[in-house]
N, C-alpha and C positions, 0 to 999 in steps of 0.2 A: 241416725245412728249414734248421735252424741250421748244418748242415755243408755247405750249398751256397752258391754265390756269388749275390749280388743281380744282377738284370738290369743290363746295361751301358747307359750313357748315350751311348756312341758306339761305332762299329763298329771293331774292331781292324784294323790295316793288313794282317794276314795272313789275314783272313777274306774270301776273294775268290771262293768257290764255294759252291754250295748244300750240298755234302757237308761243307764246313768247319763248318757249323752243327751237324751231328751230333756232330762232334768236340768243339766248344766246349760243347755242351749237357750233356755228361756231368758237367761241373763245376757246372752250374746246376740240376741235378735230383737228387733223392734216388735212390740206386741202384735201388730197387724201381720207382720211377716211370719211370726211364729204361728199365728192362727191359720194363715194360708197353708203353711207346710203341714201342720199337725192335723188340720181338719179334714173331714170327709164330706160326702154329699148329704144334704138335707138333715135328717135326724141322726146320721152317722151309724145307722144300724149295720150296714155292710162293713164299715170300718171296725166296729166292735166285734162283729162275728168272726172276722179274720183272726183276731187274737183269741177269743174264747174257744173257737173250734180247735185251734192248736193246743190250747191248755187242756182241753178235754181228753186228748189222746195221751195214753200212758205207755211206757216202754217196759217190755218184758226181757230182763237181762238173762244171759246164759253165762255160766261161770267156768273157770278152770280150763279155758281154751288157750291154745298157743297163739299169741298175738304178735310174735316177733317178725312176721312177714307182712304186717299191716301197713296200710297207707291209704291216702285219699286220691290217688291219681285216677284219671279217667280219660277215655277217648270220646269226643263229642263232635259230631258234624265235621269230621276231618281234622280236628284239633286235639293235641295232647295237652291236657290241663292238669295243674297241680292239685286242684281241689274243686268241688262243685258249687262254689259260691261266687256269683256274679254281682256286679252293681247294676241295678235297673236304670233305664233311662229316666232321668229326673231333670226337669226344665229349670232354667234361670238360676244356676248355681251361684252366680255372683250376688244373689240375695243373701247368701250365707257368708261369703268370703270374697274379697277382691279378686283373688286368683281363680275362683270358681272351678269350672271343669278342668282347668289346667292342673290345679293342685290335686283334684280327685284322680285324674288319670295317672299322675306320677305316683300317687299312693298305690293305685292298682298295680302298676308295674312292679313296685317294690314288694308287694305281697302276692305277686303272681295271680292276680285276679283279672278277669275279663271286664272291661269297662264298656258300657253301652252309651254312646253319645246320643243325646236327644236332638231332634229337629229344632226344638225350642231352647237349645243351649245358648248361653250368654257369651260364648266365644265361638268363632267359626269352626266348623268341623275340620278344616285344614289345620288350624292352629292346635286343636286338641290332638289330632293325629300326629303332628310333628313333635309334640312335647314329650312323648314317651315311646318306647319300643315294645310296650306290652300289648297283650291281646285286646283288640278294639272292634266292636260291632257298631253299626249305625242304625238308629231308630228313625223310621220315616212316618210322618203324618202325611197322608195323601192330601194334596192340595187341590183346590177347585180347578186350577189351570193345569191341564195334563202335561204340557211342555215343561212347566216349572217343576212338577213332580219328577219328571225324567231328569231334569237338570240336577236336582238334589241327589238322585241316584247316581248319576255319572260323577258328580263331585266326590261322593263317598267311595266309589270304585277307584277313582284317580288318586285319592288321598291314602289309600291302602287299608281301608276297612275290609275285614274278611267276611263279614256276614251282614245281612240286611234284616232288620226287625220292623215289620209293618204293624203299627197299632191299629186295631180294627174295632175297638169297643168305645171310641170317643169321637164320633163324627161331630159332636157339639159338646160344649161344656156341661157338666152336671151342675145342679143347683147347690152351691156351697154356702150354706147359711152362716157358718162360723166365720168364714172370711168376709162375707158381706157385713155382718154385724161389727166386725173389727175395722171396717173401712179399708180393706187391703187394696193397694195399687202397687204397681212395679216401682221400685226405687229409681231415682234419677240415674241415668246411665246404664240401666239394665234393660236389655231388649233381646228379641229373638233375631240375632244378627244373621242367621242363615236364611232368613226370609226377606232380607233386604233385596229390593228389585222385584219382588213378587208383583205380578200384574194386578192392578186394582180390580175389585169385583164389579161386575156390571150392576148398574142401578136397577133395582127391582121395585115394582109397584104391585100392590095386592088389592084385589076386590074385597068387599066386605065379607064374602063367603069363604075367603081363603085364610090360611094360617101362616104367620110369619115363621113358624117352626117347620111345618110339613112342606108348604110350597116355597118357603124361603130357605132357612138354614139347611134343611135336609135335601133340597133339590139337587145339590151337587155332591152329596155324600157318596162314598165309594160303594160299589156292589160287588158281589162275588165275580161277576164278569170282568170288572175293572181290576180286581186283585189278581185274577188269573192272567190278565194281559200284562200287568206289572211284573209278575213272576217270570213271564216269558222274556221280558225286556232286561231282566237283571242278570248280570254275569256272576252274582254272588248267591250263595244259598240263602233262602228267604225263610224267616220264622214269622208266624203271625201271633201277635200279642193281644190278649184280651178275650180268650175263649173260655166259656163256662159250660157250654152244651156239648155232650158227646157227638151229637149230629153235626154241629159246626166243626168239631175237631176232625171228624171224618171228611167233611167237605174241604177243610183246609188242605189235608194231604191229597185229596182227589184233584185239586187245582194246581198242585205242584209245590206246596210248602214243604220244607225239609224238617220243620219243627213247629211246635205250638207252645206259647206261654199261657198256662192256665192262670187266670187273673181276673179279679173284679176291679182293676185299676186302683188298687189300694183303698177301695171304698169311696172313691172321689167322683164317680160319675153317677150311675143310677143307684139309688139307695134300695134297701130291702133285697139285696142279692145274696145268694149263698156264698159262704166262704170258699175261697179257691181250694183249700185243703179238703173240703167236704165233697166237692165234685171230682177231685183228682182220681180216686179209684175207678169211678165209672168211665172216665175218659180213657184211662189206661186200659181198662177191659175192652173198650170199644175199638181202640186203634191197634192193640196188640203190643207185644213186648219189645218190638224193634224200633218203634217210632220215638223220636226225640220229644220229650215233654219237660218243660221247665215250669216251676211254680213261683208265683209272685204274690206276696201278701202276708205282712206282719212277721217276717222272719227276723227274730231278735236274739235267738239263742242257738247254740250248736245243737241242742235237742230239737229245736224247730227244724233245722236242716235234716237231721236224722229222721224225724217223723215224715217229712215230705218225701225223702228218698224211699222210706219203707212203703209208702202208699203209691209209688210209681213214678216219682219225678226223677229225672236224670241229673238235674241241678236246680238251684234256686236263685232268685233275684232278690237283692236287698235294696229297698227304696228310701224311705224317710231317714233312717239312721245315718246315711251318708251325708245328708245335709246338716243334721245335728252335729255330727263329728266335725264336719268342715267348719261350721260356725264356731265351735269351741276351740279347735286347735289346728285348723287348716289341713294341709297334707298329712302332718303328723297325726292329727286326730283320726282321719280316715284310715290311715295305715294301722293305727292302734285298734280301731274298731274292727277292722278285718282280721287282725291277729287274734283278737278275743274270740271271734266266731270260729276261726280255724282251730284254735286250741280247744275250745269247747267241743267242737265236733269230734276231734281226735280223742278227747277224754271220754265223751259219750260212747263212741264206738268201742273203746277199750273196756269200759265198765259194762257195756251191753254184750260183750263177747262177739263183736262183729269186726274182724280185722280189716276187711276191705269193703268198698262200697257195694260190691256184688252180694255181700253177706247181709246187707240191710234189706230185708224182705218184710212182707206183712207179718210174718211170724215173729219179728222183733218187737211188735207192739202187743200189748195186753188186749186180748179179745174178751170183753165182758159177756157173760151168759145172757 
């Protein structure tokens, strides 16, 4: 870290958009760490599609409407929320700042944003829950040991998390060539503290005809049956994260999930996937108007939030930008980044003639012939 800049105590005058944080973050992070955060899977086709798919969508504004009753409030899964912008679960936030998830959670509270704590957080889920009074959900990676998975769930319930987000699209790591080329490894002192005490995996041996992936890594991967069982065990509403198929979305609700995060994992797992925004309309059509859908993938502008809502999302998750903002200016940076997104969304809604979130429908987008 000696070759990197310390976090700033005030926001530079030319840092005015979320994408500016990515530019500034390169000077505040070791090159290998920046490569790990910024990179995607393999050739990064999925990563790039998330951005280009959003850019392709255009807004059709309506003018001369009364906007004095406007606002961004919403009701979602039993919660009253100030706006539809959440922070996605992001691992190892101490890579970006010594206070890591603690700083991010405090920024979320200040900006009335829901913070989703990762299983792979670099502070304990209890420490993160205790550091703020804001809205907090817990993201769960299903572990090979069923009892340890239940232990994580019970800890989240006891710590006061209100919802459980189970990630289902990453039973093993994707091939991340950019991080490999950069020689990324976790910095000293950064670890998945919530996995301390996890039972060791049994030693496995393979015959020449067997695969270390299929018979090894995937042998303990969760199935729909296990997800259904975990939902039954949870006292919290459960959201499944990492759905791209309308059929899988329907299955998620059939086994008891209360919501779905439409996501390709930020382009970090399997490459050559469709962008989340591209499959969102089909998933909304499949599940109906009343089901909770969140969208994750390349949200960097208030106009991105608007487009996602127009195509069927109830709210959006912001991933990488929180780490960039954290690296640049700690909690202040994350709060500033969130304020930018909130203000951009309100400006977009005003200029598009959509005073409330309910007014943001497919008709708010330009439909090319």
